[in-house]
MARSEVO-38597 format. One line per 4 residues: for each residue y, z, x of N, C-alpha, C, O. Coordinates in steps of 0.2 Angstrom, whole numbers. Example, Ala and Ser with C-alpha at 12.3 -4.5 7.8 and 13.67 -1.06 7.14 Angstrom:
-28 39 66 -22 39 62 -16 39 66 -17 42 71 ~ -11 35 64 -5 36 68 0 39 64 6 40 67
This chain:
-967 -82 963 -961 -78 964 -959 -74 958 -959 -77 952 ~ -958 -67 959 -956 -63 953 -948 -62 955 -946 -60 960 ~ -944 -64 949 -937 -64 950 -934 -59 945 -935 -60 939 ~ -931 -54 947 -928 -49 942 -920 -49 943 -918 -49 949
-917 -50 938 -910 -51 938 -906 -47 933 -907 -47 927 ~ -901 -43 936 -896 -39 932 -900 -35 927 -898 -35 921 ~ -905 -32 929 -909 -28 924 -906 -21 922 -905 -17 926 ~ -905 -20 915 -902 -14 913 -906 -11 908 -908 -15 903
-907 -5 908 -911 -1 902 -907 5 901 -906 10 905 ~ -905 6 895 -901 12 892 -905 15 886 -906 11 881 ~ -908 21 887 -911 24 882 -906 28 877 -900 29 879 ~ -908 29 871 -903 33 866 -901 39 870 -904 43 873
-894 40 868 -891 46 871 -884 46 872 -880 50 870 ~ -881 41 876 -885 36 880 -888 39 887 -884 43 890 ~ -894 36 889 -896 38 895 -898 32 899 -903 29 898 ~ -894 30 904 -895 24 908 -901 25 913 -901 30 917
-906 21 912 -912 22 917 -912 16 922 -914 18 928 ~ -909 10 921 -908 5 926 -901 2 925 -899 2 920 ~ -898 1 931 -891 -1 931 -890 -7 935 -887 -7 940 ~ -893 -13 932 -892 -19 936 -896 -20 942 -893 -22 947
-903 -20 941 -907 -21 946 -908 -28 948 -910 -32 943 ~ -908 -30 954 -909 -37 956 -914 -37 962 -913 -34 967 ~ -920 -41 961 -925 -41 966 -928 -48 966 -929 -51 961 ~ -930 -50 972 -935 -56 972 -941 -54 976 -941 -51 982
-947 -55 973 -953 -53 976 -957 -60 977 -960 -62 972 ~ -958 -62 984 -963 -67 985 -970 -64 985 -971 -58 984 ~ -975 -69 987 -982 -66 987 -983 -61 993 -979 -62 998 ~ -987 -56 991 -988 -51 996 -986 -44 993 -985 -44 987
-986 -39 997 -985 -32 995 -977 -31 995 -974 -32 1000 ~ -975 -28 990 -968 -26 990 -967 -19 987 -970 -17 982 ~ -964 -14 991 -963 -7 989 -957 -6 985 -952 -8 987 ~ -957 -2 980 -952 1 977 -952 9 978 -956 12 975
-947 11 982 -948 18 984 -942 22 981 -936 20 982 ~ -943 28 978 -938 32 976 -941 38 973 -947 39 972 ~ -936 43 972 -939 50 970 -941 49 962 -939 44 959 ~ -944 54 960 -946 55 953 -940 54 949 -935 58 950
-940 51 943 -934 50 939 -929 45 941 -924 44 938 ~ -931 41 946 -926 36 949 -926 29 944 -922 25 945 ~ -931 29 940 -931 23 936 -937 18 937 -937 12 935 ~ -941 20 942 -947 16 944 -952 14 938 -953 8 937
-954 19 935 -959 18 929 -956 13 924 -959 9 921 ~ -949 14 922 -946 10 917 -946 3 920 -947 -2 916 ~ -944 2 926 -944 -5 929 -951 -8 928 -952 -14 927 ~ -956 -4 930 -963 -7 930 -965 -9 923 -968 -14 922
-963 -5 918 -965 -6 911 -962 -13 909 -964 -16 905 ~ -955 -14 911 -952 -20 909 -955 -26 912 -956 -31 909 ~ -956 -25 918 -959 -31 922 -966 -33 919 -968 -39 919 ~ -970 -28 917 -976 -29 913 -976 -31 906 -981 -33 903
-970 -32 904 -969 -34 897 -970 -29 891 -971 -31 886 ~ -970 -23 893 -972 -17 889 -966 -14 886 -966 -10 881 ~ -960 -15 889 -954 -12 887 -948 -17 887 -948 -21 892 ~ -944 -17 882 -939 -22 882 -932 -19 885 -930 -13 884
-929 -23 890 -923 -20 893 -917 -21 888 -917 -24 883 ~ -912 -17 890 -906 -18 886 -903 -25 888 -900 -28 883 ~ -903 -27 894 -901 -34 896 -904 -35 903 -907 -31 906 ~ -903 -42 904 -906 -44 911 -912 -48 910 -914 -49 904
-915 -51 915 -921 -55 914 -926 -54 920 -925 -51 925 ~ -933 -55 918 -938 -55 923 -942 -62 922 -944 -64 917 ~ -943 -65 928 -947 -71 928 -952 -71 933 -951 -70 938 ~ -958 -73 930 -964 -74 935 -966 -81 935 -968 -85 931
-964 -84 941 -965 -91 943 -962 -95 937 -964 -100 935 ~ -956 -93 936 -952 -97 931 -952 -95 924 -948 -97 919 ~ -958 -92 922 -959 -90 915 -955 -83 913 -955 -78 917 ~ -952 -83 908 -948 -77 906 -952 -72 903 -954 -73 897
-953 -66 906 -957 -61 904 -954 -57 898 -957 -55 893 ~ -947 -57 898 -943 -53 893 -944 -57 886 -945 -54 881 ~ -942 -63 886 -942 -67 880 -949 -68 877 -950 -67 871 ~ -954 -69 881 -961 -70 878 -966 -67 882 -970 -70 886
-967 -60 882 -972 -57 887 -979 -59 886 -983 -59 891 ~ -981 -61 880 -988 -63 879 -990 -69 883 -996 -70 884 ~ -985 -73 884 -986 -79 888 -988 -78 895 -992 -82 898 ~ -986 -72 898 -988 -71 905 -993 -65 906 -995 -63 911
-995 -62 900 -999 -56 901 -1006 -58 904 -1009 -54 908 ~ -1008 -64 903 -1014 -66 906 -1014 -66 914 -1019 -67 917 ~ -1008 -67 916 -1007 -67 924 -1004 -60 926 -1002 -60 932 ~ -1005 -55 922 -1002 -49 925 -1008 -44 925 -1012 -44 920
-1008 -39 930 -1012 -34 930 -1008 -28 931 -1004 -28 935 ~ -1010 -22 928 -1005 -16 927 -1010 -10 928 -1014 -9 924 ~ -1008 -6 933 -1011 1 934 -1005 6 933 -1001 7 937 ~ -1005 9 927 -999 13 925 -1000 20 929 -1005 21 932
-995 24 929 -995 31 933 -1000 35 930 -1004 39 933 ~ -1001 35 923 -1007 39 920 -1011 34 916 -1008 30 912 ~ -1017 34 917 -1022 30 914 -1028 34 911 -1031 37 914 ~ -1029 33 904 -1034 37 901 -1040 34 901 -1041 28 899
-1046 37 903 -1053 35 902 -1056 39 897 -1055 45 896 ~ -1062 36 895 -1066 40 891 -1071 44 895 -1076 40 898 ~ -1071 50 896 -1075 54 901 -1082 54 900 -1086 54 905 ~ -1085 52 894 -1092 52 893 -1095 46 894 -1101 45 894
-1091 41 895 -1094 34 897 -1095 34 905 -1092 37 909 ~ -1100 29 906 -1101 28 914 -1095 23 916 -1092 20 912 ~ -1095 23 922 -1090 18 925 -1090 11 923 -1086 8 921 ~ -1097 9 923 -1098 2 921 -1096 1 913 -1093 -4 911
-1098 6 909 -1097 5 902 -1090 5 900 -1087 2 896 ~ -1086 10 904 -1079 10 903 -1076 4 905 -1071 1 901 ~ -1078 1 910 -1075 -5 913 -1076 -11 908 -1072 -15 906 ~ -1082 -12 905 -1084 -17 901 -1080 -16 894 -1078 -21 892
-1079 -10 892 -1075 -9 886 -1068 -12 887 -1065 -15 883 ~ -1065 -10 893 -1058 -12 895 -1058 -20 896 -1053 -23 894 ~ -1063 -23 898 -1063 -30 899 -1063 -33 892 -1060 -38 891 ~ -1067 -30 887 -1067 -33 880 -1060 -33 877 -1058 -37 874
-1056 -27 878 -1050 -26 876 -1045 -31 879 -1040 -34 875 ~ -1046 -33 885 -1041 -38 888 -1044 -45 887 -1040 -50 889 ~ -1049 -46 884 -1052 -53 883 -1054 -56 889 -1055 -62 889 ~ -1057 -53 894 -1059 -56 900 -1067 -56 899 -1070 -51 898
-1070 -62 900 -1077 -63 900 -1079 -67 906 -1075 -70 910 ~ -1086 -68 906 -1089 -72 911 -1095 -76 909 -1097 -74 903 ~ -1097 -81 912 -1103 -84 910 -1109 -80 909 -1114 -82 905 ~ -1110 -75 913 -1116 -70 912 -1114 -64 908 -1118 -59 909
-1109 -64 905 -1107 -58 901 -1102 -53 904 -1101 -53 910 ~ -1100 -48 900 -1095 -43 903 -1098 -39 908 -1094 -37 913 ~ -1104 -37 907 -1107 -32 912 -1107 -35 919 -1106 -32 924 ~ -1109 -42 920 -1109 -45 926 -1102 -45 929 -1101 -44 935
-1097 -46 925 -1090 -46 928 -1088 -39 930 -1085 -38 935 ~ -1090 -34 926 -1089 -27 928 -1092 -25 934 -1089 -22 939 ~ -1098 -28 935 -1102 -26 942 -1098 -29 948 -1098 -26 953 ~ -1096 -35 947 -1092 -39 952 -1086 -35 954 -1084 -34 960
-1082 -33 949 -1076 -29 950 -1077 -22 953 -1074 -20 957 ~ -1082 -19 951 -1084 -12 954 -1086 -13 961 -1084 -9 965 ~ -1089 -18 963 -1091 -19 970 -1085 -21 974 -1084 -18 979 ~ -1080 -24 971 -1074 -26 974 -1070 -20 976 -1066 -19 981
-1070 -14 972 -1066 -8 973 -1071 -3 975 -1069 3 975 ~ -1077 -5 978 -1081 0 981 -1084 6 976 -1084 12 978 ~ -1085 4 970 -1088 8 965 -1095 6 963 -1097 9 958 ~ -1098 1 966 -1104 -1 963 -1110 4 963 -1113 5 958
-1110 9 968 -1115 14 969 -1114 19 963 -1118 23 962 ~ -1107 20 961 -1106 25 956 -1105 22 949 -1103 25 944 ~ -1108 16 948 -1107 12 941 -1110 16 936 -1108 16 930 ~ -1116 19 937 -1119 23 932 -1118 30 931 -1121 34 927
-1113 33 935 -1111 39 934 -1105 40 929 -1102 35 928 ~ -1105 45 925 -1100 46 920 -1093 47 923 -1092 50 928 ~ -1088 45 920 -1081 45 922 -1079 52 924 -1075 53 928 ~ -1081 57 920 -1079 64 921 -1082 66 927 -1079 72 929
-1087 63 930 -1089 65 937 -1085 62 943 -1086 63 949 ~ -1081 57 941 -1077 54 946 -1072 58 949 -1069 62 946 ~ -1070 57 956 -1065 60 959 -1058 57 957 -1058 51 953 ~ -1052 60 958 -1046 56 957 -1046 49 960 -1043 45 957
-1048 49 966 -1048 42 969 -1052 37 966 -1051 31 966 ~ -1058 39 964 -1063 35 961 -1060 32 954 -1061 27 952 ~ -1056 37 950 -1053 35 944 -1048 30 945 -1047 25 942 ~ -1044 31 951 -1039 26 953 -1042 19 954 -1039 14 952
-1047 19 958 -1051 13 959 -1054 9 953 -1054 3 953 ~ -1056 13 948 -1058 10 942 -1052 7 938 -1053 2 935 ~ -1046 11 939 -1040 8 936 -1038 1 939 -1036 -3 936 ~ -1039 1 946 -1038 -5 949 -1043 -11 947 -1041 -17 946
-1049 -9 946 -1054 -14 944 -1052 -17 937 -1052 -23 936 ~ -1049 -13 932 -1047 -16 926 -1041 -20 927 -1040 -25 924 ~ -1037 -18 932 -1030 -22 933 -1031 -29 936 -1027 -33 934 ~ -1036 -29 940 -1037 -36 943 -1042 -40 939 -1043 -46 942
-1045 -38 934 -1049 -42 930 -1045 -48 927 -1039 -48 925 ~ -1048 -54 928 -1045 -60 926 -1041 -63 932 -1037 -68 931 ~ -1041 -60 938 -1038 -63 944 -1030 -64 943 -1028 -70 943 ~ -1026 -58 941 -1019 -59 940 -1015 -62 945 -1017 -60 951
-1010 -65 944 -1005 -68 949 -1001 -62 951 -999 -62 957 ~ -999 -57 947 -995 -51 948 -999 -45 947 -1001 -44 941 ~ -999 -41 952 -1002 -34 951 -997 -29 952 -993 -28 957 ~ -996 -24 946 -991 -19 946 -995 -12 947 -999 -11 943
-993 -8 952 -997 -2 953 -991 4 953 -987 3 957 ~ -992 8 949 -986 13 948 -989 20 950 -993 23 947 ~ -986 23 956 -988 29 959 -995 30 960 -998 35 957 ~ -999 25 963 -1006 25 963 -1009 30 967 -1015 32 966
-1006 33 972 -1009 38 977 -1007 45 976 -1009 49 980 ~ -1003 46 971 -1001 53 970 -1007 58 968 -1011 56 964 ~ -1008 63 972 -1013 68 971 -1020 66 974 -1025 70 974 ~ -1020 60 978 -1026 59 981 -1027 62 988 -1021 63 991
-1033 64 990 -1033 67 997 -1033 62 1002 -1033 56 1000 ~ -1032 63 1009 -1031 58 1014 -1036 53 1014 -1035 47 1015 ~ -1043 55 1013 -1048 50 1014 -1048 45 1008 -1048 39 1009 ~ -1047 47 1002 -1046 43 996 -1040 39 997 -1040 33 995
-1035 41 999 -1028 37 1000 -1030 32 1005 -1027 26 1003 ~ -1033 33 1010 -1034 28 1015 -1038 22 1012 -1037 16 1013 ~ -1044 24 1008 -1048 19 1005 -1044 15 1000 -1045 9 1000 ~ -1040 18 997 -1036 15 992 -1031 10 995 -1030 4 993
-1028 12 1001 -1024 8 1005 -1027 1 1007 -1024 -4 1006 ~ -1033 2 1009 -1037 -4 1011 -1038 -9 1005 -1038 -15 1006 ~ -1040 -6 999 -1041 -11 993 -1034 -14 992 -1035 -20 990 ~ -1029 -11 991 -1023 -14 989 -1020 -19 995 -1018 -24 993
-1021 -18 1001 -1020 -23 1006 -1024 -29 1005 -1021 -34 1006 ~ -1030 -29 1004 -1034 -35 1003 -1032 -38 997 -1031 -45 997 ~ -1030 -35 991 -1028 -38 985 -1021 -42 986 -1020 -47 983 ~ -1017 -39 991 -1010 -42 992 -1010 -49 996 -1005 -52 996
-1016 -50 998 -1017 -57 1002 -1016 -63 998 -1015 -68 1000 ~ -1018 -62 991 -1018 -68 987 -1014 -68 981 -1014 -72 977 ~ -1009 -63 980 -1005 -62 974 -999 -58 976 -998 -55 982 ~ -995 -57 971 -989 -53 972 -991 -46 970 -994 -45 964
-990 -41 974 -992 -34 972 -985 -30 972 -982 -29 978 ~ -983 -27 967 -977 -22 966 -980 -15 966 -983 -13 961 ~ -978 -12 971 -981 -5 972 -975 0 971 -970 0 975 ~ -975 4 966 -970 9 965 -972 16 967 -978 18 966
-968 20 971 -971 26 974 -965 30 976 -959 28 977 ~ -966 37 976 -961 41 979 -964 44 986 -961 48 989 ~ -969 41 988 -973 43 994 -971 38 1000 -973 33 1000 ~ -967 41 1005 -965 36 1010 -971 33 1014 -970 27 1016
-976 37 1015 -982 34 1019 -985 28 1015 -987 24 1019 ~ -985 28 1009 -987 22 1005 -984 16 1008 -987 11 1009 ~ -977 16 1008 -973 10 1010 -974 9 1018 -975 3 1019 ~ -974 14 1022 -975 13 1029 -982 10 1031 -982 5 1035
-987 11 1027 -994 8 1028 -994 1 1025 -997 -3 1029 ~ -992 0 1019 -993 -6 1016 -988 -11 1015 -990 -17 1015 ~ -982 -9 1015 -977 -14 1013 -973 -17 1019 -969 -13 1022 ~ -973 -24 1020 -968 -27 1025 -961 -27 1022 -957 -28 1026
-960 -27 1016 -954 -27 1013 -953 -21 1007 -958 -20 1004 ~ -948 -18 1006 -947 -13 1001 -940 -12 999 -935 -14 1003 ~ -939 -9 993 -932 -7 991 -932 0 989 -937 3 987 ~ -926 3 990 -925 10 989 -921 10 982 -916 7 982
-924 14 977 -920 15 971 -918 22 970 -922 26 971 ~ -912 23 967 -910 30 965 -906 29 959 -901 25 959 ~ -907 34 954 -904 34 948 -903 27 945 -897 25 943 ~ -908 23 945 -908 16 942 -905 11 946 -904 5 943
-902 12 952 -899 7 956 -903 6 962 -906 11 965 ~ -904 0 964 -906 -2 971 -901 -1 976 -896 -4 976 ~ -902 4 981 -897 5 986 -899 2 992 -894 2 997 ~ -905 -1 993 -906 -4 999 -912 -9 998 -917 -7 995
-912 -15 1002 -918 -19 1002 -919 -20 1010 -914 -23 1013 ~ -925 -19 1012 -926 -19 1019 -933 -20 1021 -937 -20 1017 ~ -934 -19 1028 -941 -18 1030 -942 -12 1034 -937 -9 1036 ~ -948 -9 1034 -949 -3 1038 -946 -3 1045 -943 2 1047
-947 -8 1049 -945 -9 1056 -937 -9 1056 -934 -5 1060 ~ -934 -13 1051 -927 -13 1051 -924 -6 1049 -919 -4 1052 ~ -927 -3 1044 -924 3 1042 -924 9 1048 -920 12 1048 ~ -930 9 1052 -930 13 1057 -925 12 1063 -922 16 1065
-925 5 1064 -920 3 1070 -913 4 1068 -909 6 1073 ~ -911 4 1062 -904 6 1060 -902 13 1061 -896 14 1062 ~ -907 17 1062 -905 24 1064 -906 26 1071 -906 32 1073 ~ -908 21 1075 -909 23 1083 -903 26 1086 -897 24 1085
-904 32 1089 -898 36 1092 -894 40 1087 -889 42 1089 ~ -897 40 1081 -893 44 1076 -897 50 1073 -894 54 1069 ~ -903 51 1075 -907 57 1072 -908 62 1078 -911 60 1083 ~ -907 68 1077 -908 73 1081 -912 79 1078 -912 80 1072
-916 83 1083 -920 88 1080 -918 94 1085 -918 94 1091 ~ -918 100 1082 -917 106 1085 -918 112 1081 -920 111 1075 ~ -918 118 1084 -918 124 1080 -913 125 1075 -907 124 1076 ~ -914 128 1069 -910 128 1063 -905 134 1065 -906 139 1067
-898 132 1064 -893 137 1064 -887 135 1060 -887 129 1058 ~ -883 139 1058 -877 137 1054 -872 132 1057 -870 128 1054 ~ -872 132 1064 -867 128 1067 -870 121 1067 -866 116 1065 ~ -877 120 1067 -880 113 1067 -879 110 1060 -878 104 1059
-879 115 1055 -879 112 1048 -872 110 1047 -871 105 1043 ~ -867 113 1050 -860 110 1049 -859 104 1053 -854 100 1051 ~ -863 102 1058 -861 96 1062 -863 90 1059 -860 85 1060 ~ -869 90 1055 -871 83 1053 -875 84 1046 -876 90 1044
-877 78 1044 -881 78 1037 -888 81 1039 -892 78 1043 ~ -890 86 1035 -897 88 1036 -902 84 1032 -902 83 1026 ~ -907 81 1036 -912 76 1033 -917 80 1030 -919 79 1024 ~ -920 85 1034 -925 89 1032 -926 95 1036 -924 95 1042
-930 100 1034 -931 106 1038 -939 106 1040 -943 104 1035 ~ -941 108 1046 -948 108 1048 -949 115 1050 -945 119 1053 ~ -956 117 1049 -958 123 1052 -963 122 1057 -968 119 1056 ~ -961 123 1064 -965 122 1069 -966 128 1073 -962 132 1076
-973 130 1073 -975 136 1076 -971 142 1074 -969 147 1078 ~ -970 142 1067 -967 148 1064 -959 148 1064 -956 153 1062 ~ -956 143 1068 -949 143 1068 -946 137 1065 -949 132 1065 ~ -941 138 1061 -938 132 1057 -934 128 1062 -930 130 1066
-935 121 1061 -931 116 1065 -928 111 1060 -931 110 1054 ~ -923 108 1062 -919 104 1057 -919 97 1061 -919 96 1067 ~ -919 92 1056 -918 85 1058 -911 83 1055 -910 83 1049 ~ -907 81 1060 -900 79 1058 -899 72 1058 -901 69 1063
-895 69 1054 -892 62 1055 -885 63 1057 -880 66 1053 ~ -883 60 1063 -877 61 1066 -875 53 1068 -876 52 1074 ~ -872 49 1064 -870 43 1065 -865 42 1071 -865 37 1074 ~ -861 47 1071 -855 47 1076 -855 54 1079 -857 59 1076
-853 55 1085 -852 61 1089 -858 64 1092 -863 61 1092 ~ -856 70 1096 -862 73 1100 -866 78 1096 -863 80 1091 ~ -872 79 1097 -876 83 1093 -874 90 1095 -871 92 1100 ~ -876 95 1091 -875 102 1092 -879 104 1098 -884 101 1100
-877 110 1101 -881 113 1107 -888 114 1105 -890 117 1099 ~ -893 112 1109 -900 113 1108 -903 107 1104 -909 108 1103 ~ -900 102 1102 -902 97 1098 -903 91 1103 -899 89 1107 ~ -909 87 1102 -910 81 1106 -912 76 1101 -914 76 1096
-911 70 1104 -912 63 1100 -920 63 1099 -923 64 1104 ~ -922 60 1094 -929 59 1092 -929 52 1089 -924 49 1087 ~ -935 49 1089 -937 43 1086 -936 43 1079 -939 48 1076 ~ -932 39 1076 -932 40 1068 -938 37 1065 -941 33 1067
-940 41 1059 -945 39 1056 -943 35 1049 -937 35 1048 ~ -948 32 1046 -946 29 1039 -944 34 1034 -940 33 1030 ~ -947 40 1035 -944 45 1030 -937 47 1031 -933 48 1027 ~ -935 47 1038 -928 49 1040 -924 43 1036 -919 45 1033
-926 37 1037 -922 31 1035 -921 32 1027 -916 30 1024 ~ -927 33 1024 -927 34 1016 -922 39 1014 -918 38 1010 ~ -922 45 1017 -918 51 1015 -910 49 1017 -906 51 1012 ~ -909 45 1022 -902 43 1023 -900 39 1018 -894 39 1015
-904 34 1016 -902 29 1010 -901 33 1004 -897 31 1000 ~ -905 37 1002 -905 41 996 -898 45 996 -894 45 991 ~ -896 48 1002 -890 52 1002 -884 48 1002 -879 49 999 ~ -884 42 1005 -879 37 1005 -878 34 998 -872 33 996
-883 33 995 -883 30 988 -879 35 983 -875 33 979 ~ -881 42 984 -878 47 980 -871 47 982 -866 48 977 ~ -869 47 988 -862 47 990 -858 42 987 -852 43 985 ~ -861 36 988 -857 30 985 -856 30 977 -851 28 975
-861 33 974 -860 33 967 -855 39 965 -851 37 960 ~ -855 44 968 -850 49 967 -843 47 968 -838 48 965 ~ -842 43 974 -836 40 975 -833 35 970 -828 35 968 ~ -838 31 967 -836 26 962 -834 30 955 -829 28 952
-838 35 954 -837 39 948 -830 43 948 -827 44 943 ~ -829 45 954 -823 49 955 -817 44 955 -811 46 952 ~ -817 38 957 -812 33 957 -811 31 950 -805 29 948 ~ -816 31 946 -816 29 939 -813 34 934 -810 33 929
-813 40 936 -811 46 932 -804 46 931 -801 51 928
């Protein structure tokens, strides 16, 4: 179990990045969904023991990550949002080098461990190619290979599918799903599809605050009968909260959130999506924060 309690991080300025985050993560995949700048990467770095919080605690199976991160580093695997590789090295040589830095060895040497990991992430056939020849998806899989070296209890992946084409993203999804069967996987992303495909549980974070903890099914069900779609016009915009605009056959259409009341003329009820649910929670979180700040002023 990963337990995060009242986690606060304030950068000089002061700039608040996390505002009292509380989360419990059992074994399996857990998604942290939020826009860029929401505090996801700050949270990932604190959980990985790479950044000290202003206050709060992080415990992995009872061990305090904040007080003594070195004690749990051997049970952590981390794939940051940006991971630098040496482009002139082959995939195997790069991974062997990273294994040496992490202190991961095997009875038959680092190369044998590297080959096993490369096979696990479907890169065995590309082991002798230089990293500069890898696609973005192949680099991400190489990053996962180093992250799972040593069979970590907790795997942290930060924005892993950004920039990947659909085929690479699907391949990456399968690898992460398999890895989550035996460990805790914390997936940070701003891409709703990542959560929809992979995560039975997720939290929405906005401006350093967790505004919702739920499941994809519960999030969608909560909006049943509240989402409508129709052609864009000014009257429709006045009627309800605009979730997003769509271009269909050259004509603009709107998706509206109408928790109460009748829809505008020409709008019909549609099945809510996880993206609809996410946007409603982000907007509600903004409204609650503005209300609190207004009351405090």
